[in-house]
N, C-alpha and C positions, 0 to 999 in steps of 0.2 A: 504494499498501501504505499508506503513511505518513498519507496524507489518511482513509484507511478505518479505521485504527487510532484516528487523532484521533476520526473520527466516533463509533467504538464506545465510545471514553473519555467522550466528550461524553454520550453516551446513557445510558453507567451513571450519571453524576454525576446527570443530570437524573432517572433513576428512583430514585436513592438519595435525593435532594433530595425528589421527589413522596412517596416512601414514609414518609420524617420527617415531611413535613408533615403528610400523611393520619394517622400516628401521633399527631403532636401535637395534629391535629384531633380525633382521636378521644377523646384524653385531655382536652382542654378541653371536649369535648362530655360526657363522662362527668361532668367535674366540674359542669357548667352544669346537666344535667339535675336535680341534686340540690342546690338551694341551702344553703349554709352560713348565711347570714344571710337573715332574714326581716323585714322594716319593714311594719307596718300602719298607716295613718292612717285616722282615723275622723273624718268629719265629722259630729257630733250634729246630728240633724235635718235633714242634708243630702240632702233629695231632688234627683229630676231638676230641680225648680222652682228650687233654690237654685243647682244648678249652671247653670239656664239664664239664668238673672238674670247670673251672673259671665260668661257667654258673651256674652249681649247688651250687656253694659257693654264688654267687650274688642272686640267687633267693630263696634258700631253708634255709642256714644258719642262724640261730636264731638271731644271732649277727652279721651278715653280715655288713662290712665296705664300701661296694662298693655303693656309692651315690645313691638313688633311685632304688638300686637293678639291674641298666641297666649298661652292660658292653659296651666297643666301640664297638664292634662287634654288639649288638643291635641298636646301634646309625647309623652304616652304613647300615645297612637294611632298618630303619627306614626314613632315610634321602635319600632312594632313590637307594641306591646301590646294587650290583649285587653280586650273588654268583656263583662260578663254581668250578669243582673240577679237581685234574690234578695228573696224574700218575708220579712216580717220578724216575723210575728205569734208572741206568746208562746204558751205551750200553753194551747190551749182558748178561747182570745179571739180577737177579730177584730185588734185595735191592740195594738201593744206598747207597755211604756215602756221607758227606758233600761237600766235595771237587769236586768231579763229579757233585753232584746236581748243588753247585754253579754257576760251571762251564757252565752248562747246561742253567741256567736261565739268567747268563751273555752273553751268546753267541748265544743261538738258537740252538746249535747243540749238538749231542750227544757226551759225553765224557766218557773216559775210567774211571774205580774205581780210586781214590785217585789222579788223576790228577788234576792239577791245570791250567786253561785258555788254555786248549788243547782240539783238537776235538778225535775222537775215535781213531785215528791212530797216535794220538800223534805230530800233526801240531800244533802251535800256531793258536790261531783263536782271531779276532779282538772281544771285549766285548764292551757291552752298554756304559761302562765308557769311553773307547777310543773312541768311534763313537762321543759319546756327546762332548766330548773334540773338536776333529776334526769339530764338528758342532758350535764351539763357546760357548756352553753353560757350567756353572760351575757344578762342579762334589764332591760327598762327599761321606764317606764310613764311618759308624760308628759302633761300636760293644761294648758290654760289655764283650767281652773276647779278645784275642789278634788280634792287627790290622791284623797281617800275619797269623791268624788261616785261616781255610779254605773257610769258606763262604765269608770273605772280601777279601780273596786272589784270589779267583775266578772270581772277577771283574775285578782286575787291574793287575794281574801278570800272567806268562806263565811257569810252572815248571812240570818235570814228576812225582813227587811226593809232597804232602802237609806237608811233615814232613821237607821241605829244605826250613825252615823258615828264614832263613840268606840271601838264593836268592831271597827268596819272597820280602823280606823287600827292597832289591836294585831295583826290577822291578817295586814294588809301586811307590816308590821313583821317577823312572824313567818315570812312566805311567803319574804321576802327578797330581792327584785329588786335588782339591782345600782345601778341608777338610779332614783329617783322625783323627778320635777319637778312642780310646781304650786302651787298655793295650800291654803288651810285649815290654817293654823297652829293655830287654836283647838281641833283635836280631838287636837293633839300634846303639849298642855302642861297642868300641873295647874290644879285649881281654885283653889288659892292665888295663881296667878301674878294674880288679879283684884284681889288686894291690893296696892295701891300701895307700901306698906310693906314687904313680905315680902323675905326673902332670894333667893326664887327669881324674883321679879319684876325685882328689881334684876341677877341675874344674866343674865336673859332681855334685856334692855334693853342690856347689854354684848353679848351674842352677837350679837342683830339689827342691833346699830349702828344704831336707830333706824327701820330698813327696814320693818319689819312691825307692825300694830297688835296690840299683846299684849292679848289677852281670850280666856279659856279657856271652852268648850262642855261641858268633862268635869265629872263628878258625882264624881270622886275627885282624889287627891293623884298619881296616875300620871304621871310625866314621860317620856313617849315619845321624847324629845329624847335626854335622857341613855341610855336602853336602847336607842336606835339607835347611839350612841355605844361603848357596849358591846359591840354586834355588830359593829362595824367601820365604821360609817357616817361619812363626814366631812359636816360641816352647812353648808349656805348658803342665805343668806336675801335676797342681793341679788344683783346682775350680777356683782360684782367677785369676790365669795365663790365663786360657782360657776365663774367662770373660772380660778380658781386651785386648784379641787379637784379629786382624783382619786382612782382606785379605786372603791370604793362611795360614792355621794352620795345624802342626803337632801336635795331642796332645796324650801322652804317659802318663797313670795316674796311671801305676801299673807295677809290674814286669812282670807279667803273665796276669790273668783275673781280672776284676774289682771285688769288693765285692759282695758275693752273696745275692739273692734276700730277705732272711730275713734279713740280717743286712743293706740293704737298707731300707725296711721297719722300722727297730728300729731306723736308726739315721739319716734318710731324713731330719728332721725338726731339726738337731744338726746344730747350726750355725757354730760350731768349725770343721764340716765336710771340709775335703781337697778334696776327690774324688768325681766329679760329677756324676750324675745317669745319666742313659739311657735319661731319659726325658731332663734333662740340657743339655746333648751334643746335642741332636736334636733340641733343641731350639736356640742354639747356632748356629748350622750348618745353620738352616733356616735364621737365621739372615744374615749371611755371604751370602749364595748361591743365595738368593733372591734378591740382589742387581744388578744381571747380567738381562740386557733387554732381552737377547735372552733366558733366564730361565734355568734349572738346572735340574740334575738327583741326587737323594739322596736315597742311600741305608742304611736301619739302622737294624741291626741286634740283636735280644734279644737272644743272644748264650747260655747263661746259661739255658736256659729251658730243653735244650738237656743234658746239664751235669748234671742236677737234675734226668732226667729221665734214663739215664745211670744206676746210683746208686740207682734207684728205690725209690728215696726221695720224697714222697707225699707231705708233708709240705713244703720242700724247692722249690717243682715244683709248688705249689700254689703260693707262692710269686713271682717267676719268670714270671709267667702269669702275675700276678697283676702289675709288673714292665712294660710289654709289655704293658698292659692296660692303665696306666696311662699315658705311650708314646704316644700310639696311640690315647689318648682322646686329648693330646695336639695338636698331628698332624691335627686332626678332626677340632679343634678349630680355629689354624692357618689357614686352607684352606675354613673356614666355609662360607665368604662372597667372596668367588673366583670361576671364573668359567675358568680359566685356569690351572688348577692342577689335575693330576689322582693320586689318591693313590691305591695302589695295595698292599693288605695285603696277604701273604701266608707262608707255610713252605718250607725247602728244602727237608724234609721227616719226618717220625713219629719215635718216639722213645720209646721202652718200652713195648708196647701194654697194656697200663693202662685201667683201668676201675673201675668203683663203681660196685658192685655186691652183691649177696646175699647169704646166706648160710642156712644149715639145723640146724646148731648149735645155741643155746642161743636164740630159739624162744621164743619171748614176750607171756606172759600168757594172757588168754582169757580177756576180758573187756566188758562192758556194753556198748551200744550204743543207743542214742535214736531214731534212726530212725525205721519206722514202719515194716520192714522186721527183724529187730532184738529184735521184742517184745519178741519174747519166746525162744530166743537162744542170746550167746554172741558172739562178733567179736573174730575170732581166726585163723587168716592166719596160713598155714602150713610152713612157711618159716619166716627166718629173714631178711626182705628185707631191713633192715639198718634207724637207727635213723638220721635225719637231723643234729640232734646235733652235730654228729661226724665231721661234717666240719668245726664248731668252733675250735674243738680241734684238727684238722689239721692245722689249718690257726695259732692256739696260740703256735706251735712248737718254741723254742728260739734258738736253734743251728740246722744247717744241720748236717747231718750225718758224714760229713766228717769233720766239727768243732768238733763233739764230739771224733772221733776217733783221728785225727792226733794233733789237738791242744790241746786236754784234756786228754785222756786216754794214747796215746803214749807219752805223758809229763811227765806222771807219773813214779817213779822210777821201774825197771823192777819187782820188787819182789812185786810190788802192781798194777800191770798188770794182775789182775785176774778178774774172771768171775762176783765177787760179786762188784769190782770197776767199771766195765763197767755197771752192771745193776742201778747201784747208779745215774752215769751219765746220761744213757739213760732216767731214770726216773725223774732226775731233769730239764733235757732240751727240753722233750717232753712230749705229755700229752696221750702218749700208754705206760705204764709201763711194763716192763719185768721181768721175774725170773731170780734167779741165774744160772736154769737149763737152761733157753734159751739164756743167755748171754754165757754160756758154749759152746751151740752149733754153735754160731757164732765166737767164737776163736778158735775152734776146727781146728788142723792141721794133716798132716800128710807127712812124708818124700815121694817125688817123685823123680824117678831117673831122671836127665838132660840128654837128648838125642840131639847132634849136629851133622846136619848131614855132613858126610866126618870124623868124629872124634868120633864116637858111643857114650857110656854112659861115662858121666863125672863126675858121683858121684851123690848125692841126694842133693834136696834143699826142705826146709820145706815149704809148701804151705798150705792155706787152704783144710781141708778135702772136698772133693765133691762128689756127685753122677753123674750119666751120665746126667741125667735132668739138674742138678746144671751147667754143665761146659757148657752146651747150653744156661742157664739161665743169667750166671753173665758176666758182663761186662770184668772185668779184673782178669785172673785167679791167679795170685800171690797175688792180695789184695781184696778180695771181699766182706769184713765184712760189707760194707754198705749194699749191696744187700741182705746179709743172716740176716742184721738185718730187712728187709723190709719185708722178708718172715715171720718172727717172728711177728711181729705186722700187718700183712695185714689183718687178720681176725677181730679184734678187729676196725681197719680202714674202714672196709667194701669196702677193695680194693685187686684188683688182679693185677698182674704183668705177662706178659708172656714172657717177655725177658729184658736183661739188654742191648740189642743193637737196631739196627735199625728195622723198620719193614717196609713192602712194601705197607701199608695201603694208599689208596691216599689221598692226602691234600685237605683242602677248599681255594679256591682263594676268596677274598673278593676285590670289586673295587668299587671306589667312584671317580665319576667326570661324564663328560657330556655323555649322551646315548652313542653315537657314540663311545667314548673312550671307554667306559667299554665292550660294546657290544662282542668284542673278547674273552674277558675273562670270557663269562658267559657259557660256555659250558663244556664238558667232554675233557679234553687237555691231553698232555704229558708236562713235563717242557721245553723241546725243544721248543713247541709250545708257551708256555708262555713266554719265551725268545723272542722269536721273535716278539710275540706281543708288548712286552716290548721295545725292540728296535724300532718298527714302531711308537709306541707313543711318545719316545724319539726324532726319528729323524723327527715327524708328515708325515709320509708317509702312 
């Protein structure tokens, strides 16, 4: 009898515990189905091709520095994440720019090319940031380009053209995200700051502690930094100021964009470094935004992937992808034990038409293999399919192509700006040497007539010598030396580039969160649908 009573008691306790567990699980499930926090990471220009380069480096480079050869994208999928793909085109065109794409992601509505926060007809449309603020959530925008650049602007401004960065800065300040981190101080300070003897210049020099180049691009005397302080923002211009800040923070850490990926790789362990990395800005933003019990929306842009791809700089692009990889790994670590956070990783568009490829040149010689099928013959493929060791050489680039031209070559006296000098610099700072003859092709120019509509031909301008193919290929027709250098070394890198501009290749969407929160993204979508799904997740609809 006693044993029977004990058994009944044990059964009751078991059933009670099971009921409690089921109830608790139901509560957790209920919470996790509707995320409290949404973190969106945008790799600007990051198509499947750019992700492919990162994966190839992680898995195949003999000396890969990526821990366990696993990227943050691997982690998302291994931890139960979902993948989808999205078409990116703006309204009634084949290919999008970043402004229209960001506006579509932020609003869930089609936008016209180069518009900021407008629908296809040019009407302002409420963005996910503005909706989140209305819902009482905290919000943040982070970029390694300018805060007023196309992607962050599309989430918090409304202007007819992306180049209107002075007005975009005003809009963003009025929108009022809790955190805005990036570069682009030049659009936030008054025109009078350009006078080195002015009072405002001296005040800015004190505030920035010499961390940022002070030069205004405004056409008026509005000081948006003062206006930001009046709206309750703390200001930060370097890493230490950012780390000490709390509450609402406007961090402007550069005159234009932040340091490129190669410089970040080389200096991130430097204790004297004053400019925060994308990962560090993201960490600080999460600390601030997560204090809101109602949750938050945070957009993090790795914008310099696009810049590297525009100039077909493979080594730089790899380092930019690694910067995103570091940041995404941090975000995944932060959200690891949380069931209230949805992470969405995608791109606004693809750039460059990049690919690792093979060639019929420099075919490796035959070699013996131990396998039975090669007992009486040698292994001799008919093409050069590429040596994985090339990935280490790509990674070991020491300066971006832009730095080689603008900071090194253009700094030489005019008489020393020769093909031989360029070849010497390229051979010093990259692992893909070029000859003087190749350097001469990169520097070749011709006089092209300048035609202005309504005024006719106004004379000649010396521009790089281009073929019809090159004119489609390059990003900037008035200075395409970086693209032309890329063409010269592409074969040695086992690389092809199709263009210096954007392409319409669909981008991948990675999501990590509850099954219900992720499921709308695991389809073939358009960016307007991605945007609507994002808004639904933020508003718990």
